[in-house]
N, C-alpha and C positions, 0 to 999 in steps of 0.2 A: 297224465295223471291230473284229475280235476278235483277241486274241493268246493265246487259250486253249491253243493248241498250242505256245506258247513257254514253256520251263521257268522263266523269271524274269519278274517284272512289267515292263511297259513303259508309260511315261507321263511327262509333263513334271515330275511331282513329283520325279523322280530327277535332274533337271538340277542341276549343281553338286556332285554326289557326288564325293568325293575318295577315291582309292585309293592308300594309302601302300605303300612298298616291302614291308613285312611282310604286306600283304594281297593282294599281286599274284600272280597265277598266271603271266601272261606280259605282256611289253611289246612293243608294235608301233610301229615308226617311232621318232620322237624324235631327240634330238641325237646319240645314239650309233650311229645307223644312217645309212649314207650315202645311200641312195636310197629315197624313199617319196613318195607323192603321193595326191591326191584330185582327181578330174576328173568333170565332168558334161558330156555331149554330147547335143545335140538331133539326133535321127535321123528318117528317114521311118518311118512306121508299119510298112511291110513289112520293115524291117530289125530290128524288135524282136520277140522272143519273150517276150510278157508273162509276168512272174513267174519268169523263168529266172535262176538263180544259178549262176555258174561259178567254180570255185576252181582257181587255178593255183599250186600249191605245197603245202607241208604244212598240214594242218588243225590246229585248236586241240588236238584230242585226241592229235595226233602231236608236239606241242611239249613240251619239258621244263619242269618247274616253275622259274620264275625266269629263263627264257631271253628273249632279244630277237630280233626278226625284222623284216624289211622288211614294209611294208603298202602296197599300191596298191589304191585303190577307184575303179573306173570305173563310173559310173552312166549308162546310156543311156536317154533318155526320148523319147516321141513324143506328139503331139497336134496337132490342126489349128490351134490358137492359139499354138503355141510358136514362138519365134524365138531366134536365136543369142545375142542380147543377154541372154537370161535364164539362160544357162548358168552364169555366175559366181554369180548369186544362188541358183540351185538348189544349186550346189556348196557354198555356205556352210551350207546346211541339213544337210549330212552331220554337221557339228559338233553341231547341235541334236538330230538324230534319234538319233545314236549315244548321246548323253547321256540319252535317254529310257529306255535299257535299264538296269535295275537291275544293277549289277556292271560297267558299262563307264564309264571316265573318258576323255573325248576332249578334246584341247586342240589349238589352232592350226588350220591349214588348208594348202591347196596342198601344197607340198613340205616343209612343216615339221610336218605332221600327226603326232600323238602319241597313242597309246591304251594304256590299261592295262585288263586283264581280271582281275577278282577271283577268288580261289580259291573263294569262296562260290558265285559264279555257275557255275563249272565243276562244282563238287560237286552243284549242283542240276540239271545236265544241259545247260548252255549250253556245249557242247563242240565246236561246228562253226560255221564261217563261213557255212554254208548258212543257219543261223538268223539271223545278222546281216543277210545279204543279203535274206532274206525280210522282216525287220522294216523295212529301209530301203525296199523296194518298196511295202509296205503304207502306210507313213507318207507317202511321196511322193505316192501317189495319193489318200490321204485328206486330207492337209493342203493339197495343191495340185491341186484338181480339174481344172485345165486339162491335167494330165498324164493321158493315157489309157492309155499302156502304159509299162512300165519293165522293164529287166533290169540285173543287176549282175554285174560280174566283179571278183573279189578276187585280188590277186597277193601271194604270200608267198615265192615262190622268188627268191633273190637274183640269179640269172642271168636268169630270164625276166621280171623286172620292169624290166630295163634299157631295152628298146625302148619300152614304154608310158610309162616315166618321161621319156625324151627327147621323145616326142610331147607329153606334158603340158607340159614346159618351153617348147616352141616355142609352144604355145597361150597359155600365161601371158604370154609376151613379146609376142605379137601383141596381146593385150588391153591390155597396159600401153602399148604404142606408140600405140594408138588413144587411150588416156586422156590422153596428153601433147599431143593435138592442139588442145585448147581451154583457156581460162583462166576464172577466176571471173567476170571482167568480161563474158564473152560470154554469160552465162546469167542468167535472172531467177528461178531456183528452185534451192535446195539440197535435200539429202535427209538424213534421219536414219536410224540403225539401232540397234536395241536387242537384237540377237541374243545379245549377251554379258552381258545383265543378270542371268542366273542365277549368273554368277561375279563380276560387278561391278555391284551394285545401283544405284549412283549414276552409272553411265557410260552415255553415249549418243554414238555417233559422229556427227559432222556431216561429211557427204560432199559435197565440192565438186569442180569440175574440177581444182583445184590441191591438193586434199587427199583422196587415196583413203582408204578405211577403214583403220584402224590394222592390221588383219590382213593388208592388202595384197591382198584378194581381191575387193573390190567397188568399182568405179570409179563415177564420176558417171553414165556411160551405163548401167551395170548397175543402179544404184539407181533411175534414172528408169524403166527397164523394169519393175522389180519393183513400184514404187509404182503404176504404171498398171494392172498386172495384178491386184494385191492391195492396194488402198489402205488397208485396215484391218490389214495385216500388219505384220511387224517393220521394214519399210522404208517410209518415209513422207515426204511433202513437208515442207520447211521453208522458208517464204517468208523471204528474207533481211531484209526490212523496211528500216528506216532504217540507213544506214551511220553508225555512231557514231565510229569511228576507222578510216579507210581503211588506214593504214599497218599497224596492228595486226591488222586483220581482225576488228573488233568490229561485230556487226550486232544490231539490236534483236530480230529474229526468232530468231536463234540463241540469244541470251540467254533469250528466253522459252521456247524449246524445252528448253534444258538445265535451267532452273528447274523446269519441269513434269515432265520425265522423271527428274530426280534427287530429286523430292519436296521441292524447296526447299533441298536441301543445297548446290547450286551455282547461282549466278545470273548469272555473267559469264564470258565466254570470249574470249580473243584467239586467233583461228585461226592467226595468223602469229607467235606468240611461244612460246618454251619457258620464259620467265623471269617473265612477268607474266600472271596469269590464264590459264595454259596449258590446252589441251584436256585433258579427263580421259583416263585410260588404262584399258583393260580388262585382259585377261590374255593375249590372243592376238596382241598386237602383234608385228610382224616384227623390230623393232629398238628399241634404246633410245638416245635422245639425252641425254647427261649433261653437265652444266656442270663446267668445270674452273676453279675460282676462282684457282688458282695462275697462270693465264694471263690473268686479268682478265675477258675476254669470250669466251674460247675454249670449245669444246665437243668432246666425243668421241662416237663412235658404235660400238656393237657390235650384231651380230645374233644370232639364236638359235643359229647354227652356230658361234659363237665358243667355242673350247675353251681355257679358261685364265683368267687374271686380266687385266682391262683396266688401262689406264694409271693409273686412280685406285685401284688395289689391290683392286677388287671383281670377282667373276665375274658372268656374266649373271644367274644365279639369284638372287644377293643383290640386285642392282639391280632385278630384276623384282619381288621382294617389296616393295621400296620404291616402285616405280612404279605397279603395277597395282591392281586392286580398285576402280576407279572414283574414285581419288583425283585431286585437282588438285594436283600436286606440282611447284612451280617448280624447274627444274634437273634433273628426271628425267622424261622424256617418252617414252611409247610411240609409235612412229611406224611407218609402212610404208616399205619401201625406195623405193617410187615417190616418196614425199614429198621425199626427199633431192634428187631431180632437178627438183623443182618450183621455178619462179621465186619462189614465195611461201614457200619453206622458211625458217622463223624470220626472216623479213624484218625484222620490227620490231626484233628484238634486234641484227641486223647493222647496220641503218641508224642505230640509236640509238648504237651504239658507234663510228660514223664509218666503217664499211666500205661497200663497194658494194652488198652484199646479204647475206642471211642465210647463204648457203653459205660465205662467207668467215670465218664464226665457227668452222668445223670445223678443228681443229688435229691431231686424231688419230682414226684409224679402224682397226677390225679389218681385217686384210688381205683376208679373204674378202668383206666388204661393199664395200670400196674397189674391188676388182676388178670387182664387179658394176656399180658406178655410174661407173667411171673415165671412160668415153667421154662421159658427160654432165656431168662437172665442168668448170668453166672452165679453159681451157688454162693460164692463168697461175697456177692453184692446184693442179693435179693432183699435181705432184711436190713440193708444199710441205706436204702433209698426211702426217704420220708414221703408220706402222703399228707393230705389235709387233716387226717386224723391224728398224726403224730406232731406235725408242725404246721401252723397256719400263719404264724408271724415270722417274717423274714429275719428279724433281729434275733430270733431264737434258733435259727437254722444252724449256724456254726457250732454252737454248743452241742446240739443234737448229733451232728455229724462227727464231732470229736468223741462223743460218748460211745457211739456205735463203732467207731474206728473206720469210717469211710475212707477209701484210698485217697480221695481228693485232698484230705487234710495234710498229706505228706508232700504235696506239690509246692513248689516255690510260689506259684501264682496265688495259692490259697493263703500261704503264710504272709505274703505281702498285702493281700486284700484285707485279711482279718487283722493283722498286726498294724496296718496303717490307719485303722479307723480312728483310734484315739489321737494319733498325730495329726490327722486331717482336721479333726474337731478343734485341736489346739491352734492350728494355723488360722482357721477362720476366726477364732476368738481373738487371736493376736492382731490380725489385720483389720479387725473391726467390721467384718462383713456380717450381714444378717440375712436370714431367710425368713420372710414374713409368714405368719401363721396362715394356714389355708393354702399355701403354695406347695405343690407336689414336686419334689426333686426327682429327676430321672437321669440315669446314666445311660448314654448312648453307646452300644457296643462298638468297639473299634474294629478295624480290619487287619490289625497286626502290623508289625514293623514300626519304624520311627516316622516322625514328621507330622504327627497328629492326625486329624480327620477333618473332613469338610461336611457341612450340613447343606443340603440342597432342598429347598422348599418349592414345589411346583403347584400352581393353581391354589395357593394357600392365602387365606386372609388371617391376619393376626391383629387383635384389638387389645391394647394394653396402655395404661397410663404412662408407663416408662419401662425401658429395658436397659439394664446396666450390664456390660460385659467387662469384667475386671480380672486382670492377671493376678494370681496369688503367688507372691514371692516365696522362695524357699523358707522354711521355718527358721526363725532366729530363736536360739535357746533363751529361755527366761533367766534373768539374773536373780 
């Protein structure tokens, strides 16, 4: 396979390349564009014109410097061994193959895909989507030999992308509906995925029937098909092994897998918890599940399309920096939208708090993501989860939850968290401690159990005039 006719280098060495705003020639898709997608379809060989690239909309050379445009990438493939179950797996490779191009940064997948093309690449002559389509076709056929023919259609016209976008959304939903048909107990094999390790070196997805990949694009069915076709590829079998903790979803085989794939950095995972030994997060997750200590055991959720500041005072971008990169961060978890509808969603945390299941820990959601999962929420919970339209100030959330009768208010964790606010303020006043104006206070989610927690700062620079760490003694009653 040769790329001598492509004006920029192409290869896996460029995966993980970052293109900042001042380096960008054009941005495609992303959170500021309404409709964009990536889709792979398996077709009959007679329906494919091998090597054909079709562009519908303005080309790169027609776009203004610094502009943003929709992007739809439709890859159609054919081969005697291909089956529909492989479509989502092939689709995820768009992320990998685009990142092979020196000068392209590709993030996310499905309808959240986001690309940046660098000014340097355009200056070198990478000024047409014909070149991108050609690279994709060659890589698909070289990296996945079962693909015998491929053609690519790229949409950049905001009007003409609408019809294929709607088609893609229906296909995504059909896949997700199938994924909801089985549970972890019904299978004897899980699967792993390391497609995101170029951006998150210690991350490896564990894909089970009840836990789709964090990116939301690879279900258990998809992973099974991929591992069968290419057992040495980025998707592979993970024998669950011994069940160490059924409620938490801790399996000896999963622990062994993450220890090996993270190079010993992480050796234990609870698949059904966001607070204790949580699953690692990549950078392509669909949504973030974040702990709200002010509610004791409550959590909030926002997805990538959330535009604004969440109930905890942070936008998605700030939480994503805290969550991603392969970290195991209690209280900040990258998740797929599909996982929210799973019976195993943070089950360990919910049951431990005295709730019926993990879904009852959700007290606040971005309106967009709530609308997407509304019909899958328990009927007695649907209208008891606040959005930014009902509550935008964290201090007002407890009163709202109590007014609607959210189950969280009956938990001991909630009563301690809400009942302890006044006492905590009195303690600070009594001891003479002060929080300067302009300082943001943050509660770091703990990992459960006794003994406190430790804070580890890696490659971090802190600039401050002074830092004071002071133990607050137990409250002494005022006389």
